[in-house]
C-alpha positions in Angstrom: -3.3 42.7 -21.6 -4.1 42.7 -17.9 -3.3 39.5 -15.9 -6.5 37.5 -15.1 -7.0 37.2 -11.4 -7.5 33.9 -10.0 -10.8 33.5 -8.2 -10.8 32.7 -4.5 -11.7 29.2 -3.3 -14.3 29.1 -0.5 -11.8 28.7 2.2 -9.9 31.8 1.0 -13.2 33.6 1.0 -13.8 32.7 4.7 -10.5 34.2 5.4 -11.1 37.3 3.5 -14.5 37.7 5.2 -12.8 37.4 8.6 -10.1 39.9 7.6 -12.9 42.4 6.6 -14.4 41.7 10.0 -12.8 41.4 13.3 -9.5 39.6 12.2 -6.3 41.3 11.4 -3.5 39.7 9.3 -1.5 39.3 12.4 -4.2 37.1 13.8 -3.8 34.5 11.0 -2.0 31.3 11.9 -2.5 27.9 10.3 -1.4 24.4 11.2 -1.0 20.9 9.5 -1.8 18.3 12.1 -1.0 14.8 11.0 -1.2 11.8 13.3 2.2 9.9 13.2 0.5 6.4 12.7 1.7 5.9 9.1 3.2 7.6 6.1 1.4 10.4 4.5 -0.4 9.8 1.2 -1.5 12.0 -1.7 -4.5 13.2 0.2 -2.3 14.6 2.9 -0.3 16.3 0.3 -3.4 18.3 -0.7 -3.9 19.2 3.0 -0.2 20.2 3.2 -0.4 22.4 0.1 -3.7 24.0 1.5 -2.3 25.0 4.9 1.2 25.9 3.9 -0.1 27.5 0.7 -2.4 29.8 2.9 0.6 30.6 5.0 2.6 31.6 1.9 -0.4 33.6 0.5 -1.1 35.6 3.7 2.4 35.6 5.0 1.3 33.9 8.1 3.0 31.2 10.3 2.1 27.5 9.9 2.7 25.1 12.7 3.5 21.4 12.0 1.7 19.7 14.9 1.7 16.0 15.5 -1.6 14.6 17.0 0.3 11.9 18.9 -2.4 10.9 21.3 -2.5 7.2 20.6 0.8 5.4 21.7 -0.5 2.0 20.4 -0.1 3.1 16.7 2.3 6.0 16.7 6.1 5.8 16.1 9.1 8.1 15.8 9.6 6.6 12.3 6.4 8.2 11.1 7.2 11.5 12.6 10.6 11.6 10.8 8.9 10.4 7.5 6.2 13.1 7.8 8.8 15.9 8.4 10.8 14.8 5.3 7.7 14.8 3.2 6.8 18.4 4.2 10.3 19.5 3.6 10.5 17.7 0.2 7.3 19.5 -0.9 9.1 22.7 -0.3 7.5 24.1 2.8 8.8 25.3 6.2 6.9 25.3 9.3 7.0 28.0 12.0 6.9 25.7 15.0 7.2 21.9 15.5 4.5 21.0 18.0 3.0 17.9 19.6 -0.3 17.3 21.2 1.8 15.5 23.8 3.4 18.9 24.6 0.1 19.8 26.1 -0.7 16.6 28.1 -0.4 18.3 31.4 -2.4 21.4 30.4 -5.1 19.1 29.0 -5.3 17.2 32.2 -5.5 20.3 34.2 -8.4 21.6 32.1 -10.1 18.2 32.4 -9.9 18.5 36.3 -11.4 22.0 35.8 -14.3 20.5 33.8 -14.9 17.9 36.5 -15.0 20.5 39.2 -17.5 22.7 37.1 -19.7 19.5 36.6 -19.0 19.4 32.9 -17.1 16.0 33.1 -17.4 12.7 35.0 -15.7 9.3 35.1 -17.8 6.5 33.6 -17.1 2.9 34.7 -19.1 1.2 32.0 -17.7 -0.9 29.2 -17.3 0.6 25.8 -20.1 -1.7 24.5 -22.5 -0.4 27.2 -21.5 3.2 26.5 -22.1 2.7 22.7 -25.6 1.1 23.3 -26.5 4.1 25.5 -25.6 6.5 22.8 -28.9 5.8 21.0 -29.4 6.4 17.4 -29.9 9.5 15.2 -33.6 9.2 15.8 -33.6 7.8 19.3 -32.2 9.8 22.2 -29.4 8.3 24.3 -29.8 7.4 27.9 -27.7 8.7 30.7 -24.9 6.7 32.3 -25.5 5.4 35.9 -22.3 7.1 36.7 -23.2 10.5 35.2 -24.0 12.2 38.6 -21.0 10.9 40.6 -19.8 13.4 43.1 -17.0 15.8 42.1 -14.7 14.3 44.8 -15.2 10.8 43.6 -14.7 11.8 40.0 -11.4 13.7 40.9 -10.1 10.7 42.9 -10.8 8.2 40.1 -9.5 10.5 37.4 -6.1 10.9 39.3 -6.0 7.1 39.8 -6.5 6.6 36.1 -3.6 9.0 35.4 -1.3 7.2 37.8 -2.2 3.7 36.5 -3.7 2.6 39.6 -6.9 1.4 37.9 -7.0 -1.4 35.3 -6.7 -0.5 31.6 -10.0 0.1 30.1 -11.9 0.2 33.4 -12.8 3.9 33.3 -13.1 6.7 30.8 -13.6 10.4 31.4 -16.6 11.8 29.5 -17.9 15.2 28.9 -21.2 15.9 30.5 -23.3 17.6 27.6 -26.6 16.2 26.4 -27.6 12.6 25.9 -30.6 13.8 23.8 -28.8 16.0 21.5 -29.7 15.6 17.7 -25.9 15.6 17.1 -24.7 12.2 18.4 -21.2 13.6 18.8 -22.6 15.8 21.7 -23.9 12.8 23.7 -21.4 12.8 26.4 -18.2 12.0 24.4 -15.2 10.3 25.8 -12.4 12.8 26.7 -9.8 10.3 28.1 -9.2 6.5 28.0 -6.8 4.4 30.1 -3.9 3.1 28.1 -0.9 1.6 29.9 1.3 1.9 26.9 4.7 3.6 26.4 4.5 6.9 24.4 7.1 7.6 21.8 7.8 11.0 23.4 6.6 10.9 27.0 7.5 7.3 27.8 5.7 5.9 30.8 4.8 9.3 32.3 1.1 8.9 31.4 -1.3 6.1 31.8 -4.3 8.0 30.2 -4.4 9.6 26.9 -6.7 12.3 25.4 -9.2 11.6 22.7 -8.7 13.5 19.4 -11.7 15.7 19.9 -10.4 16.8 23.3 -6.8 17.3 22.2 -7.3 18.9 18.8 -9.3 22.0 19.5 -7.4 22.7 22.7 -4.1 22.5 20.9 -5.4 24.9 18.3 -6.4 27.2 21.2 -3.0 26.9 22.9 -1.2 27.7 19.7 -3.7 30.6 18.7 -4.5 28.9 15.4 -6.9 31.2 13.6 -8.4 28.7 11.1 -8.5 24.9 11.7 -9.3 23.2 8.4 -10.2 19.6 8.3 -12.1 17.2 6.1 -15.9 16.9 5.9 -16.2 13.9 8.3 -15.4 16.4 11.0 -18.3 18.6 10.3 -20.5 17.0 13.0 -17.6 17.6 15.5 -17.6 21.3 14.9 -20.2 21.8 17.6 -18.1 19.8 20.0 -14.9 21.6 19.1 -16.6 24.9 19.9 -18.1 23.5 23.2 -14.8 22.3 24.5 -13.0 25.7 23.8 -16.0 27.5 25.3 -15.3 25.8 28.6 -11.6 26.5 28.8 -11.4 30.0 27.4 -12.2 33.4 28.9 -13.8 36.5 27.5 -11.3 38.3 25.2 -9.4 35.1 24.3 -8.7 34.5 20.6 -10.8 31.6 19.5 -9.9 29.3 16.6 -12.5 28.6 13.9 -13.0 25.1 12.5 -14.0 24.8 8.8 -14.3 21.8 6.6 -13.4 20.8 3.1 -14.1 17.7 1.0 -11.6 14.8 0.5 -10.3 14.5 -3.0 -10.0 10.8 -3.7 -7.6 9.6 -6.4 -8.7 6.8 -8.8 -7.0 3.4 -8.8 -5.7 4.0 -5.3 -6.6 3.9 -1.7 -5.8 6.4 0.9 -6.8 4.6 4.1 -3.7 4.3 6.3 -5.1 1.1 7.8 -5.5 -0.4 4.3 -2.2 0.9 3.1 -0.6 -0.9 6.2 -2.5 -4.1 5.1 -0.7 -3.9 1.7 2.7 -3.6 3.5 2.0 -6.3 6.1 0.7 -8.8 3.4 3.8 -8.2 1.1 1.6 -7.0 -1.7 4.1 -4.1 -1.8 7.6 -4.0 -0.4 7.3 -1.0 1.9 5.6 2.2 2.7 7.8 3.9 0.0 7.2 1.3 -2.6 6.8 3.3 -5.8 3.3 1.8 -6.4 2.1 3.2 -3.1 0.1 6.5 -3.0 2.4 7.7 -0.3 4.3 10.9 -0.7 7.4 8.8 -0.2 6.3 6.3 -2.8 5.7 9.1 -5.3 9.1 10.5 -4.5 10.8 7.2 -5.0 9.0 6.6 -8.2 10.4 9.9 -9.6 7.6 12.4 -9.0 8.7 16.0 -8.3 7.4 18.3 -5.6 6.5 20.7 -8.6 4.2 18.0 -10.0 2.5 17.2 -6.6 1.9 20.9 -5.9 0.6 21.6 -9.4 -1.9 18.6 -9.0 -3.1 20.0 -5.6 -3.6 23.4 -7.2 -5.3 22.0 -10.1 -7.9 20.0 -8.2 -8.5 22.9 -5.8 -10.6 22.8 -2.7 -14.3 21.7 -2.8 -17.2 21.2 -0.5 -18.2 17.8 -2.1 -16.2 14.5 -2.3 -15.3 13.1 -5.7 -12.8 10.9 -7.3 -10.0 12.6 -9.3 -8.8 10.4 -12.2 -5.1 9.5 -11.6 -4.4 10.5 -15.2 -4.5 14.2 -14.1 -1.6 13.5 -11.6 0.3 11.6 -14.4 -0.3 14.6 -16.7 1.3 16.9 -14.0 4.4 14.8 -13.7 4.7 14.4 -17.5 4.3 18.1 -17.9 7.1 18.9 -15.3 9.6 16.2 -16.4 9.2 17.2 -20.0 10.8 20.5 -19.1 13.5 19.2 -16.8 14.4 15.6 -17.6 17.4 14.9 -19.9 16.6 12.7 -23.0 18.7 9.5 -23.0 18.6 6.3 -24.9 17.7 3.0 -23.4 16.5 -0.2 -25.0 14.2 -2.4 -22.9 13.3 -5.3 -25.2 16.4 -5.8 -27.3 17.1 -7.1 -30.8 20.6 -6.9 -32.4 21.0 -4.7 -35.3 24.1 -5.1 -37.6 25.1 -2.3 -40.0 26.9 -4.4 -42.6 28.6 -1.6 -44.5 29.8 0.2 -41.4 33.5 -0.5 -40.6 34.6 -1.9 -37.3 35.3 0.8 -34.7 33.3 3.6 -33.1 32.5 7.2 -33.4 31.0 9.7 -31.0 28.0 11.5 -32.2 26.5 14.7 -30.6 23.0 14.8 -29.4 20.8 17.3 -27.5 20.1 16.8 -23.8 16.5 18.3 -23.8 14.9 20.3 -26.7 12.6 21.9 -24.1 15.5 23.5 -22.3 17.7 25.6 -24.6 20.3 25.8 -21.8 20.6 22.0 -21.4 23.4 21.7 -24.0 24.5 18.5 -25.7 26.5 15.3 -25.0 28.5 12.7 -27.0 27.1 9.2 -27.5 29.0 6.2 -29.0 28.0 4.7 -32.3 29.3 1.5 -33.7 28.6 -1.4 -36.2 26.4 -3.4 -33.8 23.4 -1.8 -32.0 20.4 -2.7 -29.9 17.0 -1.5 -31.0 13.6 -2.3 -29.6 12.2 -5.5 -30.9 8.8 -4.0 -31.7 10.5 -1.4 -33.8 11.1 -4.0 -36.6 8.7 -6.0 -38.7 9.8 -8.2 -41.7 6.6 -7.3 -43.5 4.5 -4.2 -42.5 1.7 -2.1 -43.9 1.9 1.5 -44.8 1.0 2.6 -41.3 4.1 1.1 -39.8 6.7 3.8 -39.8 9.5 1.9 -38.2 12.1 -0.5 -39.5 11.2 -3.1 -42.1 12.9 -4.8 -45.0 13.5 -2.6 -47.9 12.6 0.6 -46.2 14.5 3.5 -44.6 14.4 4.9 -41.1 16.6 7.2 -39.2 18.6 6.3 -36.1 18.1 9.1 -33.6 21.1 11.7 -33.7 22.9 9.2 -36.2 22.2 7.9 -39.7 19.6 6.7 -42.0 19.5 2.9 -42.3 17.7 0.5 -44.7 16.5 -3.0 -43.6 18.2 -5.6 -45.8 17.7 -9.1 -44.1 17.3 -11.0 -40.8 19.0 -13.9 -39.1 16.6 -16.3 -37.3 17.0 -19.3 -35.0 15.6 -22.7 -35.7 12.2 -21.7 -34.3 11.9 -18.7 -36.4 12.7 -16.0 -33.9 14.7 -13.1 -35.1 18.3 -13.0 -33.8 19.7 -10.2 -35.9 18.6 -7.5 -38.3 21.0 -6.7 -41.0 20.9 -3.3 -42.6 22.9 -0.8 -44.5 23.5 2.8 -43.7 24.0 6.0 -45.7 27.4 7.5 -44.5 26.4 10.9 -45.8 23.1 11.1 -43.8 24.7 11.9 -40.4 22.2 14.1 -38.3 23.2 17.6 -38.1 25.9 17.4 -40.8 23.9 19.6 -43.2 24.5 17.4 -46.3 21.7 16.9 -48.8 21.5 13.2 -47.7 21.1 14.1 -44.0 18.2 16.4 -44.9 16.3 13.5 -46.7 12.9 12.9 -45.1 12.1 9.5 -43.7 8.9 8.8 -41.7 10.4 6.9 -38.7 13.1 7.6 -36.1 14.3 4.9 -33.7 16.3 5.0 -30.5 19.2 2.7 -30.1 22.4 1.8 -28.0 25.8 0.7 -29.2 26.1 -2.9 -27.9 29.8 -2.6 -27.1 29.3 0.5 -25.0 25.8 -0.2 -23.4 25.4 -0.6 -19.8 23.1 -3.4 -18.5 20.4 -2.2 -16.1 17.5 -3.5 -14.0 14.3 -1.8 -15.2 11.4 -1.7 -12.9 8.2 -1.1 -14.9 5.6 0.3 -12.4 2.0 0.7 -13.2 -1.2 1.4 -11.3 -1.6 -0.6 -8.2 -5.3 -1.4 -8.7 -7.2 -2.4 -11.8 -10.4 -0.5 -11.0 -10.9 3.1 -10.3 -12.5 2.7 -6.8 -11.0 -0.5 -5.3 -12.6 0.0 -1.9 -16.0 1.1 -3.0 -17.6 -2.4 -3.2 -18.3 -3.2 0.5 -19.0 -6.8 -0.5 -15.4 -7.4 -1.7 -12.0 -7.2 -0.3 -10.2 -4.3 -1.9 -7.1 -6.5 -2.2 -8.9 -8.5 -4.9 -8.4 -5.6 -7.3 -4.6 -5.5 -6.9 -3.1 -5.2 -10.3 -0.9 -8.4 -10.9 1.1 -6.5 -13.5 1.7 -3.4 -11.2 5.4 -4.3 -11.3 7.5 -6.0 -14.0 11.2 -6.3 -13.5 13.1 -6.6 -16.8 16.8 -6.2 -18.0 17.4 -3.3 -20.4 20.5 -1.6 -21.9 21.2 2.1 -21.6 23.7 4.6 -23.0 27.1 4.8 -21.1 26.5 8.5 -20.0 24.2 7.0 -17.3 27.0 5.0 -15.5 27.5 8.0 -13.2 23.9 8.8 -12.5 22.8 9.3 -8.8 19.9 8.2 -6.8 16.7 10.1 -7.8 18.2 11.4 -11.0 15.4 11.6 -13.6 15.5 11.0 -17.3 13.3 10.6 -20.3 14.0 7.3 -22.1 13.4 8.4 -25.7 10.1 7.2 -27.1 9.5 5.0 -23.9 8.8 7.0 -20.8 10.2 8.8 -17.7 12.6 7.0 -15.4 14.5 7.7 -12.3 17.4 6.0 -10.4 16.1 4.0 -7.4 17.7 4.2 -4.0 18.8 0.5 -4.2 20.8 1.3 -7.3 24.6 0.9 -7.3 27.4 1.7 -9.6 27.6 -2.0 -10.4 23.9 -2.6 -10.7 21.9 0.4 -12.0 18.2 0.3 -11.2 15.7 2.5 -12.9 12.0 3.0 -11.8 9.5 3.9 -14.4 7.8 7.1 -13.3 5.3 7.3 -16.0 4.9 6.3 -19.7 5.2 9.1 -22.3 1.4 8.6 -22.9 -1.6 7.5 -20.9 -1.7 3.8 -21.8 -4.8 3.3 -19.8 -6.9 5.8 -21.8 -7.8 3.2 -24.5 -8.7 0.7 -21.7 -11.2 3.0 -19.9 
């Protein structure tokens, strides 16, 4: 049977059309251009996978370029975090670039635009400039400074650069068309005065380029062939092309901007500003809090690069925005961890189980590490007279549909023996303190005896009390209670923060986990997937719940 060829998305179709036209494969070059003003989120992950994925598909270089044009919000911490995220996802960039690398060239080009009457210094306030922009149906009006002489513009612009004018007193604007139907083209601001220290250039500059001026020119300098951005930049494409046309010459290679739709994720927000609010208001502990939709948050929670890339590939690239249900992302991580995560036993809500006919002492039983991986092997786990099982796995009286432990009925202990509930010990308030049972010594799993092959309907996980390791268990859940927490403009999105997004409990795990390392991943049998948190120590193991075994929200939606 021939392999089914995957259809091209519309961006790949654009590239293929260009390759069938005037482009050669050697012309192809892409870039991922984050602004280092926060940690990257799941939306950025899709963009990373798009641009670097195209690089892999076409064997073309991909630059990692930081659009660091706003010193008031950008920090080296964010640069370092972004680089870590890209590497973690499994990608390598060709060149590490910064818009700040091009500050001198951008300034020189701006001077050229002043000389060619395509730019001018405006001395109005930002409010006055905004008012003169007009509306989509009403043309803008020209600034009273629009026709300043070239010499006066050059003198003022140089003073702005040197910090000889007050911060915010002037801006440099492109001189285009105040009556344009595209409001972006109504003399956009190219530079603003900011007397702030830059994380790379220090105090060298007192003016900083606006995104629209820096971005396209950076693409041009780097010979980027295709500049992919989200749909909100579609109206900016005309300006992107206008700027490049003013600084390029005939025969120069011209970048092409194209747009794709954001893919929003349910029960999350992906606004850096709002994510910062969550951090600053202590609704989460940090940018990499496992409840955060940041790449670092997903990494700390136990997500894998494979699951994130699979998610990005599954949702694909579209021309219309929509909300992707977070359950798809959870499916992707379950699918990956099911293949790679060792099965271990941990009990989170304990009740004591005493096997009355089991002699004091211990034995070590063999159990499989991962039935999905035939090469994962087996390990030994200790078994003894007193065990912990999950409290919800026992009922004194139960109907036919309850296939766990109850009085007078049998269940199997995973990789161990068949037991039968006999009696309970309660406190004065009627709470069960101990469950007493008997076991069939000939029913050991894997022994091949007739008794071991006896069919029982329930199988329980357990840990031996004398061998169990106490652990802190962090049960993470969705951060918001509604699918679109920032959709209602009449309400603060923080009203929808899930109060149960984190529960911290004490559990007990099998002793093989005492040597587990940070970020190691496991499936707790019958409970869910967990990983070791970075705050964990040998003396205090901490497990983060990555995801439950099944979608517990499905029945709520």
